[in-house]
C-alpha positions as CSV (number, residue, x, y, z in Angstrom):
1,X,0.0,0.1,0.1
2,X,2.8,2.4,0.9
3,X,4.5,2.0,-2.7
4,X,1.2,2.2,-4.3
5,X,0.1,5.3,-2.5
6,X,4.4,6.8,-3.1
7,X,3.9,6.1,-6.8
8,X,0.5,7.7,-7.7
9,X,1.4,11.0,-5.4
10,X,4.5,11.4,-7.9
11,X,2.8,10.3,-10.9
12,X,2.8,12.7,-14.0
13,X,-1.2,12.8,-14.1
14,X,-1.6,14.0,-10.4
15,X,1.0,16.7,-11.1
16,X,-0.6,17.6,-14.4
17,X,-3.8,17.8,-12.9
18,X,-2.3,20.5,-10.5
19,X,-0.8,22.7,-13.4
20,X,-4.0,22.2,-15.4
21,X,-6.4,23.3,-12.6
22,X,-3.8,26.4,-11.6
23,X,-4.4,27.8,-15.2
24,X,-7.7,27.7,-15.8
25,X,-8.1,24.1,-16.8
26,X,-5.3,23.9,-19.4
27,X,-2.0,22.4,-18.8
28,X,0.5,24.1,-21.0
29,X,3.5,21.5,-20.1
30,X,1.9,18.6,-21.5
31,X,-0.7,19.7,-23.9
32,X,-3.8,18.6,-21.7
33,X,-6.7,19.7,-20.4
34,X,-8.2,19.5,-16.9
35,X,-10.8,17.0,-18.1
36,X,-8.6,15.0,-19.8
37,X,-6.2,14.4,-17.1
38,X,-9.3,13.7,-14.8
39,X,-9.7,10.5,-16.9
40,X,-6.3,9.4,-17.1
41,X,-6.2,9.6,-12.9
42,X,-9.4,7.6,-13.3
43,X,-8.2,5.1,-15.5
44,X,-5.2,4.8,-13.3
45,X,-6.9,3.9,-10.2
46,X,-9.1,1.8,-11.9
47,X,-6.1,-0.5,-13.2
48,X,-4.4,-0.3,-9.6
49,X,-8.1,-1.7,-8.1
50,X,-8.0,-4.4,-10.8
51,X,-4.4,-5.6,-9.6
52,X,-4.9,-5.2,-5.9
53,X,-8.2,-7.1,-5.1
54,X,-7.8,-6.1,-1.2
55,X,-8.2,-2.6,-2.0
56,X,-11.6,-1.0,-2.1
57,X,-11.2,2.6,-2.9
58,X,-9.0,5.4,-4.0
59,X,-9.4,8.8,-4.2
60,X,-7.7,12.4,-5.1
61,X,-9.0,15.1,-2.6
62,X,-8.4,18.6,-2.6
63,X,-7.4,20.8,-0.1
64,X,-9.8,23.9,-1.1
65,X,-13.5,23.6,-0.6
66,X,-13.8,21.5,2.8
67,X,-11.6,18.8,1.4
68,X,-14.1,18.0,-1.8
69,X,-13.4,14.6,-3.6
70,X,-12.0,15.6,-7.3
71,X,-11.7,11.6,-8.4
72,X,-13.2,8.6,-6.6
73,X,-12.9,5.2,-8.4
74,X,-14.4,2.3,-6.0
75,X,-15.2,-1.6,-6.1
76,X,-18.9,-2.7,-5.5
77,X,-20.7,-5.6,-6.1
78,X,-21.2,-4.3,-9.7
79,X,-17.8,-4.2,-10.3
80,X,-15.1,-0.8,-10.2
81,X,-17.3,2.3,-10.9
82,X,-15.6,5.9,-11.2
83,X,-18.3,8.1,-9.1
84,X,-19.7,11.1,-10.9
85,X,-19.1,14.4,-10.0
86,X,-22.5,14.8,-8.3
87,X,-21.7,12.0,-5.9
88,X,-18.4,13.4,-4.6
89,X,-18.1,14.3,-1.0
90,X,-16.4,17.1,1.2
91,X,-13.8,14.8,3.7
92,X,-11.7,18.0,5.1
93,X,-13.0,17.1,8.6
94,X,-12.2,13.3,8.8
95,X,-9.2,12.4,10.6
96,X,-6.8,10.8,7.8
97,X,-7.5,14.2,5.7
98,X,-6.4,16.2,9.2
99,X,-3.3,14.2,9.9
100,X,-2.7,13.8,6.4
101,X,-2.1,17.7,5.9
102,X,0.5,17.6,8.8
103,X,2.7,15.1,6.8
104,X,6.0,16.2,5.3
105,X,6.3,15.8,1.6
106,X,7.1,11.9,0.8
107,X,5.4,10.6,4.2
108,X,2.5,8.7,4.4
109,X,-0.4,8.3,7.2
110,X,-1.7,5.3,8.0
111,X,-5.2,5.0,9.5
112,X,-6.4,2.6,12.5
113,X,-8.7,-0.2,11.6
114,X,-11.8,1.1,11.6
115,X,-15.3,0.4,10.3
116,X,-16.4,2.8,6.9
117,X,-19.0,5.5,7.1
118,X,-20.0,7.6,4.3
119,X,-21.6,10.8,4.9
120,X,-21.4,10.7,8.9
121,X,-22.9,7.0,9.1
122,X,-21.3,3.7,9.7
123,X,-22.2,1.2,6.9
124,X,-23.7,-1.9,7.1
125,X,-23.3,-4.4,6.9
126,X,-20.0,-3.5,8.3
127,X,-16.9,-2.9,6.1
128,X,-13.6,-2.5,8.3
129,X,-11.2,-0.6,6.5
130,X,-7.7,0.6,7.0
131,X,-6.5,3.9,4.7
132,X,-3.1,5.1,3.9
133,X,-2.9,8.3,2.4
134,X,-0.1,10.7,1.4
135,X,-0.1,14.7,0.7
136,X,0.0,15.9,-3.2
137,X,2.6,19.0,-2.8
138,X,3.0,21.8,-5.7
139,X,6.6,22.6,-6.5
140,X,6.5,25.2,-4.0
141,X,5.9,23.0,-1.1
142,X,2.6,23.8,-0.4
143,X,-0.3,21.0,0.0
144,X,-2.5,21.0,-2.9
145,X,-4.5,17.6,-2.4
146,X,-4.4,13.8,-0.6
147,X,-4.5,10.6,-2.5
148,X,-6.7,7.6,-0.1
149,X,-6.3,4.4,-0.6
150,X,-9.0,2.3,1.5
151,X,-8.1,-1.5,2.1
152,X,-10.6,-4.1,2.8
153,X,-9.5,-5.8,6.4
154,X,-11.6,-8.7,6.1
155,X,-9.5,-9.6,3.1
156,X,-6.4,-8.8,4.8
157,X,-6.9,-10.9,7.5
158,X,-8.1,-13.7,5.7
159,X,-5.3,-16.1,6.8
160,X,-6.8,-15.9,10.1
161,X,-10.2,-16.7,9.3
162,X,-10.0,-20.7,9.3
163,X,-8.2,-21.7,12.5
164,X,-6.9,-25.8,13.1
165,X,-9.0,-27.6,15.7
166,X,-9.3,-26.7,19.2
167,X,-7.5,-22.9,18.1
168,X,-9.3,-19.6,17.9
169,X,-7.6,-16.9,16.4
170,X,-8.5,-13.5,17.7
171,X,-7.4,-10.0,16.6
172,X,-7.6,-6.7,18.4
173,X,-6.1,-3.1,18.4
174,X,-4.6,-1.5,20.9
175,X,-7.7,-0.2,22.9
176,X,-8.7,-4.0,23.0
177,X,-11.5,-4.1,20.4
178,X,-11.8,-7.2,18.9
179,X,-11.1,-6.9,14.7
180,X,-11.3,-10.4,14.1
181,X,-13.4,-13.1,16.5
182,X,-15.1,-16.4,15.7
183,X,-18.2,-14.7,17.2
184,X,-18.6,-11.9,14.5
185,X,-21.0,-10.2,17.1
186,X,-18.0,-9.5,19.3
187,X,-16.1,-7.4,16.6
188,X,-15.9,-4.0,16.8
189,X,-18.0,-3.5,19.8
190,X,-16.2,-0.4,21.2
191,X,-16.4,1.4,17.9
192,X,-20.4,0.3,17.9
193,X,-20.9,2.0,21.3
194,X,-20.0,-0.9,23.6
195,X,-17.0,-1.8,25.9
196,X,-13.8,-3.3,24.5
197,X,-14.2,-7.0,24.1
198,X,-10.9,-8.1,24.5
199,X,-10.0,-6.6,27.8
200,X,-13.9,-7.5,29.1
201,X,-13.0,-11.4,28.4
202,X,-9.5,-11.3,29.6
203,X,-9.0,-8.9,32.1
204,X,-5.3,-9.9,32.6
205,X,-4.7,-8.8,29.1
206,X,-4.9,-5.1,29.9
207,X,-1.9,-5.6,32.3
208,X,0.2,-7.3,30.1
209,X,-0.5,-4.8,27.6
210,X,0.6,-1.9,29.5
211,X,3.9,-3.6,30.1
212,X,4.6,-5.4,26.9
213,X,8.1,-5.7,25.7
214,X,7.9,-5.4,21.9
215,X,8.6,-8.7,19.5
216,X,8.0,-10.9,22.6
217,X,5.1,-13.2,23.3
218,X,2.7,-13.4,26.2
219,X,0.8,-16.5,28.0
220,X,-1.8,-16.3,30.0
221,X,-3.4,-19.6,31.5
222,X,-7.1,-20.1,31.8
223,X,-7.5,-23.1,33.8
224,X,-11.3,-22.5,34.0
225,X,-11.8,-23.1,30.6
226,X,-8.7,-25.3,30.0
227,X,-7.0,-23.4,27.7
228,X,-4.1,-21.0,27.1
229,X,-4.0,-17.5,25.8
230,X,-0.7,-17.0,23.3
231,X,-0.5,-13.3,21.9
232,X,2.0,-11.2,20.0
233,X,1.4,-7.5,19.5
234,X,2.3,-6.5,15.7
235,X,3.3,-2.8,15.3
236,X,2.5,-1.5,11.8
237,X,2.5,2.2,11.9
238,X,6.1,3.5,11.8
239,X,4.6,7.5,12.6
240,X,2.7,5.9,15.5
241,X,4.3,3.5,17.9
242,X,0.9,3.3,19.9
243,X,-0.7,1.7,17.2
244,X,-0.4,-2.1,17.0
245,X,-2.4,-5.1,16.5
246,X,-2.7,-7.7,19.1
247,X,-2.5,-11.4,17.4
248,X,-4.0,-13.8,19.9
249,X,-4.4,-17.8,19.6
250,X,-6.7,-19.5,22.1
251,X,-5.5,-22.9,22.3
252,X,-6.9,-25.9,24.4
253,X,-5.1,-27.8,26.6
254,X,-5.9,-31.1,25.4
255,X,-4.1,-30.1,22.1
256,X,-1.2,-29.2,23.5
257,X,-0.8,-32.1,25.8
258,X,-1.5,-34.3,22.7
259,X,1.3,-32.4,20.5
260,X,3.3,-32.5,23.1
261,X,3.7,-35.3,25.8
262,X,2.3,-38.2,23.8
263,X,3.5,-37.4,20.6
264,X,7.3,-37.0,21.8
265,X,7.4,-40.4,23.7
266,X,5.8,-42.5,20.5
267,X,8.4,-40.2,18.7
268,X,11.2,-41.7,20.8
269,X,10.1,-45.1,21.0
270,X,9.9,-45.1,17.0
271,X,13.2,-43.4,16.7
272,X,15.1,-46.2,19.0
273,X,13.0,-49.0,17.0
274,X,14.2,-47.8,13.6
275,X,17.8,-46.9,14.6
276,X,18.6,-50.5,16.1
277,X,16.8,-52.2,12.9
278,X,18.9,-49.9,10.9
279,X,22.2,-50.9,12.8
280,X,22.0,-54.8,12.6
281,X,21.0,-54.4,8.9
282,X,24.1,-52.6,8.2
283,X,26.3,-54.8,10.3
284,X,25.4,-57.8,7.8
285,X,25.3,-56.1,4.8
286,X,29.1,-54.7,5.6
287,X,30.0,-58.2,6.2
288,X,28.9,-59.9,2.9
289,X,29.6,-57.0,0.6
290,X,32.3,-54.3,1.9
291,X,35.4,-56.5,1.5
292,X,34.5,-57.6,-2.2
293,X,33.6,-53.9,-3.1
294,X,37.1,-53.0,-1.5
295,X,39.1,-55.6,-4.1
296,X,37.0,-54.9,-6.9
297,X,37.8,-50.8,-5.7
298,X,41.5,-51.7,-5.7
299,X,41.5,-53.1,-8.9
300,X,39.5,-50.1,-10.6
301,X,42.2,-47.6,-9.3
302,X,45.1,-50.0,-10.7
303,X,43.2,-49.7,-14.1
304,X,43.0,-46.0,-14.0
305,X,46.4,-45.7,-13.3
306,X,47.7,-47.6,-16.7
307,X,48.1,-51.2,-15.3
308,X,47.5,-53.8,-18.3
309,X,48.2,-57.0,-16.0
310,X,45.3,-56.1,-13.5
311,X,43.8,-59.3,-12.1
312,X,40.1,-59.2,-11.3
313,X,38.9,-60.9,-8.0
314,X,35.5,-62.6,-7.3
315,X,34.8,-63.5,-10.9
316,X,33.7,-67.1,-9.5
317,X,31.0,-65.3,-7.7
318,X,27.1,-66.3,-8.8
319,X,26.0,-63.3,-7.4
320,X,25.4,-59.5,-8.2
321,X,29.0,-59.0,-6.9
322,X,30.1,-61.7,-9.4
323,X,27.8,-60.2,-12.3
324,X,29.8,-56.8,-11.7
325,X,33.5,-58.8,-11.2
326,X,33.2,-60.1,-14.7
327,X,31.8,-56.9,-16.3
328,X,34.9,-55.6,-15.0
329,X,37.1,-58.5,-16.7
330,X,35.3,-58.0,-19.8
331,X,36.1,-53.9,-19.8
332,X,39.3,-54.9,-19.4
333,X,39.6,-56.9,-22.7
334,X,38.0,-54.5,-24.8
335,X,40.2,-51.7,-23.1
336,X,43.3,-53.6,-24.1
337,X,42.2,-54.0,-27.7
338,X,41.0,-50.4,-28.0
339,X,44.5,-49.3,-26.7
340,X,46.3,-50.9,-29.8
341,X,43.6,-49.8,-32.4
342,X,43.9,-46.0,-30.8
343,X,47.6,-46.1,-31.1
344,X,47.9,-46.9,-35.0
345,X,45.1,-44.2,-35.8
346,X,46.8,-41.6,-33.4
347,X,49.7,-41.4,-35.9
348,X,47.6,-40.6,-39.0
349,X,45.1,-38.3,-36.8
350,X,47.1,-35.4,-36.1
351,X,48.4,-34.9,-39.6
352,X,44.9,-35.2,-40.9
353,X,43.5,-32.7,-38.3
354,X,46.2,-30.2,-39.3
355,X,45.2,-30.2,-42.8
356,X,41.3,-30.3,-42.1
357,X,41.9,-27.0,-39.8
358,X,43.9,-25.5,-42.4
359,X,41.0,-26.0,-44.8
360,X,38.4,-25.0,-42.4
361,X,40.2,-21.8,-41.5
362,X,40.5,-20.5,-45.4
363,X,37.1,-21.5,-45.9
364,X,35.7,-19.4,-42.9
365,X,38.0,-16.4,-44.1
366,X,36.3,-16.5,-47.3
367,X,32.7,-16.9,-46.1
368,X,33.4,-13.8,-43.5
369,X,34.8,-11.7,-46.5
370,X,31.8,-12.7,-48.3
371,X,29.5,-11.7,-46.0
372,X,31.1,-8.4,-45.0
373,X,31.0,-7.4,-48.7
374,X,27.6,-8.2,-48.9
375,X,26.3,-6.4,-45.9
376,X,28.7,-3.4,-46.9
377,X,27.0,-3.6,-50.4
378,X,23.6,-3.5,-48.8
379,X,24.2,-0.5,-46.8
380,X,25.8,1.4,-49.5
381,X,22.8,0.7,-51.7
382,X,20.3,1.3,-49.1
383,X,21.8,4.6,-48.1
384,X,22.3,5.8,-52.1
385,X,18.5,4.7,-52.7
386,X,17.3,6.6,-49.2
387,X,18.4,9.8,-50.6
388,X,16.6,10.2,-53.9
389,X,13.6,8.5,-52.4
390,X,13.6,11.2,-49.5
391,X,13.5,13.7,-52.6
392,X,10.7,12.3,-53.9
393,X,8.7,12.0,-50.7
394,X,9.4,15.6,-49.9
395,X,8.2,16.7,-53.6
396,X,5.4,14.5,-53.1
397,X,4.3,16.5,-50.0
398,X,4.8,19.7,-51.7
399,X,2.5,18.7,-54.8
400,X,-0.1,17.4,-51.9
401,X,0.1,21.1,-50.9
402,X,-0.4,22.6,-54.0
403,X,-4.2,22.9,-56.0
404,X,-4.8,19.9,-57.7
405,X,-8.1,18.2,-59.1
406,X,-9.6,15.7,-56.8
407,X,-7.6,12.9,-59.5
408,X,-4.7,14.4,-59.1
409,X,-4.8,14.5,-55.3
410,X,-5.6,10.5,-55.2
411,X,-2.6,9.9,-57.5
412,X,-0.3,12.2,-55.5
413,X,-1.3,10.4,-52.2
414,X,-0.6,6.7,-53.8
415,X,2.7,8.1,-54.8
416,X,3.2,9.4,-51.1
417,X,2.2,6.1,-49.5
418,X,4.2,4.0,-51.7
419,X,7.2,6.3,-51.1
420,X,6.5,5.8,-47.4
421,X,6.5,2.0,-47.5
422,X,9.5,1.8,-49.8
423,X,11.7,4.1,-47.4
424,X,10.4,2.1,-44.5
425,X,11.5,-0.8,-46.4
426,X,15.0,0.5,-47.3
427,X,15.7,1.7,-43.5
428,X,14.9,-2.0,-42.5
429,X,17.4,-3.2,-45.0
430,X,20.0,-0.7,-43.8
431,X,19.6,-1.2,-39.8
432,X,20.1,-5.1,-40.8
433,X,23.0,-4.6,-42.9
434,X,24.8,-2.7,-40.3
435,X,23.9,-5.0,-37.6
436,X,25.3,-8.1,-39.6
437,X,28.5,-5.7,-40.5
438,X,28.7,-4.9,-36.7
439,X,28.3,-1.1,-37.3
440,X,25.4,-0.5,-35.6
441,X,25.9,1.8,-32.5
442,X,23.8,2.8,-29.8
443,X,23.9,6.8,-29.0
444,X,24.1,7.1,-25.3
445,X,22.5,10.3,-24.4
446,X,20.1,11.5,-21.3
447,X,16.7,11.7,-22.2
448,X,13.3,12.0,-20.0
449,X,11.5,8.6,-20.2
450,X,8.0,10.3,-19.2
451,X,8.4,12.8,-22.3
452,X,9.4,9.9,-24.7
453,X,6.9,7.5,-23.9
454,X,3.9,10.1,-24.4
455,X,5.7,12.0,-27.5
456,X,5.6,8.1,-28.8
457,X,1.9,7.7,-28.2
458,X,0.8,10.9,-29.7
459,X,2.9,9.8,-32.7
460,X,1.1,6.3,-33.1
461,X,-2.3,7.3,-32.2
462,X,-3.1,8.5,-35.5
463,X,-2.1,4.9,-37.2
464,X,-4.4,3.9,-34.6
465,X,-7.1,5.9,-35.2
466,X,-6.9,5.1,-38.9
467,X,-7.8,1.5,-38.5
468,X,-10.5,2.2,-35.8
469,X,-9.0,1.0,-32.9
470,X,-7.8,2.1,-29.3
471,X,-4.2,2.7,-28.4
472,X,-3.6,3.1,-24.9
473,X,0.0,4.1,-24.1
474,X,1.0,3.8,-21.5
475,X,-1.7,1.9,-19.8
476,X,-0.1,1.9,-16.4
477,X,1.1,4.8,-14.0
478,X,4.2,6.6,-16.1
479,X,7.4,7.9,-14.6
480,X,9.1,11.0,-14.6
481,X,12.6,9.6,-14.4
482,X,16.0,10.4,-16.5
483,X,17.8,7.6,-18.1
484,X,21.3,7.5,-19.9
485,X,20.6,5.3,-23.4
486,X,19.6,5.9,-26.8
487,X,15.8,7.2,-26.9
488,X,15.7,7.0,-30.9
489,X,16.4,3.0,-31.2
490,X,14.0,2.6,-27.8
491,X,11.4,4.3,-30.2
492,X,12.5,2.1,-33.1
493,X,12.0,-0.8,-31.0
494,X,8.1,0.5,-29.9
495,X,7.7,1.7,-33.1
496,X,8.0,-1.8,-34.7
497,X,6.0,-4.1,-32.0
498,X,3.5,-1.2,-31.8
499,X,3.3,-0.8,-35.4
500,X,2.8,-4.6,-36.0
501,X,0.1,-4.9,-33.2
502,X,-2.1,-2.3,-35.3
503,X,-1.2,-3.8,-38.4
504,X,-2.7,-7.3,-37.4
505,X,-5.3,-5.6,-35.2
506,X,-8.6,-5.3,-37.1
507,X,-10.9,-4.4,-34.1
508,X,-10.5,-3.9,-30.5
509,X,-7.4,-2.5,-29.0
510,X,-3.6,-2.2,-28.6
511,X,-2.2,-1.6,-24.8
512,X,1.2,-0.8,-24.2
513,X,2.4,-1.3,-20.5
514,X,5.9,0.0,-19.2
515,X,7.4,-0.6,-15.6
516,X,10.7,-0.8,-13.6
517,X,10.8,-4.3,-12.8
518,X,14.7,-4.5,-11.3
519,X,16.5,-1.6,-10.0
520,X,19.8,-2.2,-8.9
521,X,21.4,1.2,-8.6
522,X,22.5,3.3,-10.9
523,X,20.9,1.1,-13.1
524,X,17.4,0.0,-13.9
525,X,15.7,-2.7,-15.7
526,X,12.3,-1.6,-17.8
527,X,9.7,-3.7,-19.1
528,X,7.4,-3.2,-21.9
529,X,4.5,-5.1,-23.1
530,X,2.4,-4.7,-26.0
531,X,-0.9,-6.6,-26.0
532,X,-3.2,-6.4,-28.9
533,X,-6.8,-8.2,-29.8
534,X,-5.4,-9.5,-33.2
535,X,-5.3,-12.4,-35.2
536,X,-2.6,-14.2,-32.8
537,X,0.3,-16.2,-33.6
538,X,0.6,-20.4,-33.5
539,X,3.3,-21.9,-31.2
540,X,5.3,-23.2,-34.5
541,X,5.2,-19.4,-35.9
542,X,6.8,-18.2,-32.3
543,X,9.5,-20.3,-32.9
544,X,11.3,-18.5,-35.8
545,X,9.4,-15.2,-35.3
546,X,12.4,-13.1,-34.4
547,X,14.5,-14.6,-37.1
548,X,15.5,-12.6,-40.3
549,X,13.3,-12.3,-43.5
550,X,10.4,-14.1,-41.3
551,X,6.7,-13.6,-40.7
552,X,3.9,-15.7,-39.5
553,X,3.1,-17.0,-42.7
554,X,3.6,-16.6,-46.5
555,X,0.4,-14.6,-46.6
556,X,1.2,-11.9,-44.4
557,X,3.5,-9.9,-46.9
558,X,0.9,-10.3,-49.4
559,X,-1.8,-9.0,-47.3
560,X,-0.3,-6.5,-44.9
561,X,3.4,-5.7,-46.0
562,X,6.6,-5.6,-44.3
563,X,10.0,-7.4,-45.1
564,X,10.1,-9.4,-42.3
565,X,13.4,-7.8,-40.7
566,X,11.4,-5.5,-38.1
567,X,11.4,-8.5,-35.4
568,X,14.9,-9.4,-36.0
569,X,16.0,-5.7,-36.0
570,X,14.4,-5.3,-32.4
571,X,15.5,-8.2,-31.0
572,X,19.1,-7.0,-32.2
573,X,18.6,-3.6,-30.6
574,X,17.3,-5.2,-27.5
575,X,20.4,-7.2,-27.0
576,X,22.5,-4.4,-27.4
577,X,20.7,-2.5,-24.9
578,X,21.0,-5.7,-22.4
579,X,17.6,-6.8,-22.7
580,X,15.6,-9.8,-23.7
581,X,12.6,-9.9,-25.7
582,X,9.8,-12.5,-26.5
583,X,5.8,-13.1,-27.1
584,X,2.9,-14.9,-26.0
585,X,0.1,-15.5,-27.9
586,X,-3.1,-17.8,-28.8
587,X,-4.4,-18.0,-31.9
588,X,-7.5,-15.6,-32.8
589,X,-7.2,-14.3,-29.1
590,X,-4.4,-11.9,-29.6
591,X,-0.9,-11.5,-28.5
592,X,1.4,-9.7,-26.3
593,X,4.9,-8.7,-27.3
594,X,7.5,-8.0,-24.4
595,X,11.0,-6.7,-23.9
596,X,13.3,-5.6,-21.3
597,X,16.3,-3.2,-21.3
598,X,18.9,-2.1,-19.0
599,X,19.6,2.0,-18.6
600,X,21.4,4.1,-16.4
601,X,19.5,6.1,-14.1
602,X,20.8,9.7,-14.0
603,X,19.3,12.9,-12.4
604,X,16.8,15.3,-13.7
605,X,17.6,18.2,-16.2
606,X,16.2,21.7,-15.2
607,X,14.6,21.9,-19.0
608,X,12.2,19.4,-20.2
609,X,11.9,20.3,-23.7
610,X,15.2,18.6,-25.0
611,X,15.1,16.3,-28.1
612,X,14.1,12.9,-26.3
C-alpha cells in the first residue's frame, strides 16, 4: 500500500492535474486539459483496483472546498466504478485528512482499522477498512491535495479466518476492540458504542498490554476453560508506535498435551526401534559386501593408473558382485584391444586434423569476407537509394500542398504512400545490414522517459485511429525519470512492435504497459508489454518469429506488407541494450510482445524540452 500511494502521488497525471487547475483548466507543459487529466487519473485508479483485489477505494481529494473529493473510483458488488461529480463528498474534517495535511513530503499516514462510514454514518453490513494516505505537494512545497487508498481489512486478515481444530484466532487493536473473532457479534463493539471485548473477556491482558515488550510473546493460562491465550504485538505504523494489532491464539490444553507429551514419547520409541533395525542390517550388509567391493575398488584404481595386467577378483561368484566382477573383466579385455587400435590411428590423426583445420580456416575467412562485402554493399545501396527517395517524398508533399484536382490529389497520395512504404523497407535493410556488419552503434544520451513515451504515443495514435482501434499508451502509471540511453533506438523498437500490433488488429485495442521491474542503483531494468486483440500467432510460428526475413505465414507480406526484418532488428537492438524479447500468443485471441532493456538512471534536468 505504501509503494502504491507513493507512486500515485509522484505520477505525472496527478502533477498535471495541479498544473491544469492552476492555469484555468489547461496544462501547457503537456498540452492537456483538466478533463483529460481527470480521465487519465481515473483510469490509473481503475487499473490499480483491478490489480489489488483487497483495495476498496482510491480517491484524490483537494485541500480547498472543505476537502472535496476530486476523483473517486471504488469497488462494489457490480464492479469497479468511477463516481460522478454529483456524488463526490467533502472530507475535510475526517481524521485521516487532518493527519495527512500535517505530514512532510514523502511521508504517509496509516489509519487505525475502523468501520467505514459514509456521510457521517457507519455503513451496514459492516465494512472494516484500513486507509493509507499521502499529501500531494506543489513545486513550492504547499499541499494541494491528498491521495487516499481504502483497503478491505477482512481480505487482509483472511489467513486468520480459518483456524485449526481446538484453536481460535483473535485480532484486536491497542484499545482491546476485537477486529476478528469467531463470534462476529463481538467484533468492533467499542466502535459501535459498547466496551472493549478483549479486556472484558481477558482482564489480565490489559495489564500485560501496559507492560508489553516489543517482539515478545505473552501467555495467559485459563484453567477455568482448560485453555491458554498466546499473544504477540504487531506494530504496523512507523509514525505511531502506540498503534498495533494484538494477534492472539486461544489454544485448548488437550491439543497442547496431545502435541507435546504423547507425540514425544511415541516419537522417541519409534526412533529407537528404527535406529536398532538399521544398525543390525548395516552390520550384516557390511560383512557380506564391503570386502569384495573394496577388492574391486583397488582393481579399478590400478586400471585407471594404466596397468595392463590387473587381476579382477571374485569372478567366480554367482551373485550380483560376481556379475559386477565379470563386467570389469570384460571391460579390461575391450580396453586392451582398443588401446592398440588407438595407437595406430593416433599416428595419422594428427596430420589429418592439421590439414582439415587449415582448410576450415580458409573457408571461414572466405565466408566472412563474402558476408562482410554483402553487408557493406546492402548498406551502401540502401543509403544511395534512400537519398533520392527522400527527395521523391519531399516533392510529393509539396505537390499535395498545391492546388490539385480530386484525381490528381488521389494519385499523389498513392505516390506518397508507396514512397513511405518503400522508404520503410530501405530503412529496415539498412539497419539490418549495419547489424550484420557490426556497425550499428547505440548513442548514449540523457533523456526523460515520461516525455519520450508520451511523444511516442501521440505519434502512433494517428495510425491506430485510421484503423478504428484504440491505442492505450501507456496503460499504467508513467514515471518521470531521466535515463542514459538511446531514446531513438528505444522508439524504433516500440514502433516496430506497436506498428505490428496495429497492423494485425482489425478491431479492439492495443495496450502498452511500461514499468521498472528491477532496480540496482544506478541501473534500472525497464519492461515493456504490447498487448493486442489481433489474429494471434501459433506456437510453431513463434519459434522462428524473431529470425530475419520471417513472418507468421507466407500470406502476411501479400496482405499486410513488410520485409520480415522488423522483429529481427528489434531483437538485435534489445540485446545491444542488455535486454531480452519474447512473445505470448494464442490464435484468434491476440498477442503480447514484451522486451526489457537496462538503462542507467541519472538526475533530472532543469529543462524538459530537450530532444528525447
